[in-house]
N, C-alpha and C positions, 0 to 999 in steps of 0.2 A: 178648688180647695186651697191652693197656694195663695190666691188672691184674697180669700176669706181671712186666712191667718194674718197676712200683711195688713189688711184693713183694720182688724181688731187690735193688733199689737201697736200699729202706728198711732192709734188713738190713746193708747195707754202710756206711752213713753214720752220723755222730754226731747229726745233726739230721734225723730222719725226717719231721718236720713240714714241712721245707723242700723236699720232693720233689714236683715237679709234672711230669706227663706230658701232653702235648697230642698229639692224633691228627688227622692230615689225610689225606684220600684224593684226591690229585690225579688219579689215573687209576683205572680200574675194578679192576685187579688189583695196585695199588701202594698201600702205606700208609706214611706218613712219621710217625715218632714223634719229638717234640722233648722232651728231658729237661732239666729245670732243677733244680739242687740249690744248697744254700748254698755260698758262695764257698770256704769252708774244706773242703768235702767233695768238690770237683771232682776233686782228686787221688786220692781213694779210689775214685771211680767209674771213672776212667780207668786207674788202676793203673800199675805200672812198665812202661815202654815200651808202654803201651796194651793190655796183655794182658787186664786185667779187662774193659775196654770191648769188646775183640774177642771175648771169651768170651760176653758178653751178646748181642752181635750174632749170633754163631753160633747160639746157642739160639733167638733170635728168628727167624732165617732158617728154622730147622727147623720151628718152630711155624707160620710163615706158609706154608711149602711144603705142609704138610698141608691147608691151606685153598685151595691153588692161588693164593697171592698172593705178592707180593714186599714185604718190610718193610725199612725203612731207619731207623736210629736216629741222631739228631743230638744231641750233648751240648753244651749251651750253657754258656759260662763267664762 
């Protein structure tokens, strides 16, 4: 799942080398992903009215559900 997020986000931003994804598992069936991108790329990842971020979260939820887990994506600015 981490690789999936990196792949999608790196194709959205102008500075793909600035993309960092951290993975934490606070519970057995829960995974929290923290996404960091360059300051000027935050808007590209979030999108208009948060639509791009919501689409990424929807896809991530579908992937996690196949594994019986719950995934949360946090985007840091």
